[in-house]
C-alpha positions in Angstrom: -171.0 29.0 -56.3 -169.0 30.4 -59.2 -166.6 33.3 -58.5 -167.5 36.1 -61.0 -163.7 36.9 -61.2 -162.8 33.4 -62.5 -162.9 32.0 -66.0 -161.8 28.4 -66.6 -161.4 25.7 -69.1 -161.5 22.1 -67.8 -160.6 19.2 -70.1 -159.8 15.5 -69.9 -156.9 14.9 -72.2 -156.2 11.5 -73.6 -152.5 11.4 -72.5 -150.8 10.9 -69.2 -149.9 13.8 -66.9 -146.1 13.6 -67.7 -146.8 14.0 -71.4 -149.3 16.8 -71.0 -146.8 18.6 -68.7 -144.1 18.1 -71.3 -146.4 19.5 -74.1 -147.2 22.5 -71.9 -143.6 23.3 -70.8 -141.5 22.3 -73.8 -143.9 23.0 -76.8 -145.6 26.3 -75.8 -144.9 27.8 -79.2 -147.0 25.1 -80.8 -150.2 25.6 -78.7 -150.2 28.7 -76.6 -152.3 31.0 -78.8 -155.1 30.0 -81.3 -154.0 29.7 -84.9 -153.5 31.6 -87.2 -151.7 33.5 -84.3 -148.4 32.1 -83.2 -146.5 32.3 -79.9 -142.8 33.1 -79.5 -141.7 31.9 -76.1 -139.0 34.3 -74.9 -138.5 32.8 -71.5 -140.4 30.4 -69.3 -138.5 30.0 -66.0 -140.7 27.6 -64.1 -139.7 28.5 -60.5 -141.2 31.0 -58.0 -140.0 34.4 -59.1 -139.0 33.1 -62.6 -139.7 35.2 -65.7 -142.6 34.3 -68.0 -142.3 36.2 -71.3 -143.7 35.6 -74.8 -144.8 37.4 -77.8 -148.0 36.6 -79.7 -147.8 37.3 -83.4 -151.0 37.8 -85.5 -151.5 37.0 -89.2 -151.6 40.7 -90.1 -148.4 41.6 -88.3 -150.0 42.2 -84.9 -147.6 41.9 -82.0 -148.7 41.3 -78.3 -145.9 41.0 -75.8 -146.9 39.4 -72.5 -144.7 39.3 -69.5 -145.2 38.1 -66.0 -143.8 36.2 -63.1 -144.1 32.6 -62.0 -145.6 32.5 -58.5 -145.5 28.7 -58.0 -144.6 25.6 -60.0 -144.9 22.0 -58.9 -143.4 19.8 -61.6 -146.0 17.7 -63.3 -148.9 19.2 -61.3 -149.2 23.0 -61.2 -148.1 26.3 -62.7 -149.2 29.6 -61.3 -148.3 32.9 -62.9 -149.3 36.5 -63.0 -149.0 39.6 -65.1 -149.2 41.8 -61.9 -145.4 41.9 -61.9 -142.6 41.7 -64.5 -139.3 40.0 -63.8 -137.6 41.4 -60.7 -140.9 42.0 -59.0 -141.6 45.3 -60.8 -145.4 46.1 -60.5 -147.3 46.1 -63.7 -151.0 46.7 -64.5 -152.5 43.5 -63.2 -155.0 41.7 -65.3 -155.0 38.1 -63.9 -153.4 35.2 -62.2 -153.2 32.1 -64.4 -153.4 28.6 -62.9 -152.7 25.5 -64.9 -153.4 22.2 -63.1 -152.4 18.8 -64.3 -154.1 15.9 -62.4 -154.4 12.2 -63.2 -158.0 11.4 -64.2 -159.4 9.4 -61.4 -161.4 7.3 -63.9 -158.4 6.6 -66.1 -154.8 7.4 -64.8 -153.5 7.2 -68.4 -155.5 10.5 -69.0 -155.0 14.0 -67.6 -157.6 16.2 -66.0 -156.3 19.6 -67.2 -157.6 23.0 -65.9 -156.6 26.4 -67.2 -157.9 29.1 -64.8 -157.8 32.8 -65.1 -158.5 34.7 -61.8 -159.0 38.4 -62.2 -158.8 41.2 -59.7 -162.3 42.3 -60.4 -165.5 40.9 -62.0 -165.3 43.7 -64.5 -161.8 42.5 -65.6 -163.2 38.9 -66.0 -166.1 40.2 -68.1 -163.7 42.1 -70.3 -161.6 39.0 -70.8 -164.7 37.0 -71.5 -165.8 39.6 -74.1 -162.3 39.4 -75.7 -163.0 35.8 -76.5 -161.7 33.9 -73.5 -163.9 30.8 -74.1 -163.1 30.4 -77.8 -159.5 31.4 -77.5 -158.5 29.4 -74.5 -160.5 26.4 -75.8 -158.7 26.5 -79.1 -155.3 26.8 -77.3 -156.3 23.8 -75.1 -157.3 21.8 -78.3 -153.8 22.6 -79.6 -152.2 21.5 -76.3 -154.1 18.3 -76.5 -153.0 17.7 -80.1 -149.3 18.2 -79.1 -149.8 15.9 -76.1 -151.3 13.1 -78.3 -148.5 13.5 -80.8 -145.9 13.2 -78.0 -147.7 10.2 -76.5 -147.8 8.4 -79.9 -144.0 8.7 -80.0 
């Protein structure tokens, strides 16, 4: 049964987990938002309570600042964040909890089974995110993440 509050992208990436993790954590500006937008990573403190802050810049000068808190991070495996709080646990208007999972592909441990999950407080918020272009936007970002990972894997 699918939770109507959850949207997700699942992908097998042709690179090992440690490389995909490195692409995600060290190269976010290269993949986080679909081109022609670009991401400016302000801070990504991957520990519980750490600040997650970035600015997405659009081609016509648009600016979308995103800030949240890391809820959990297991190196090489999992990152959980939310926009329900800003740094210092200040409540914000919650939209979602983001979960990024990095698992070795059971069929080929040289590949990564990557999942990007958006869990919303309500089904209406999930529908709004879907209407905003979740599928195409997060798929494009995942394509870009995969391209960075393949580049890093190639040396």
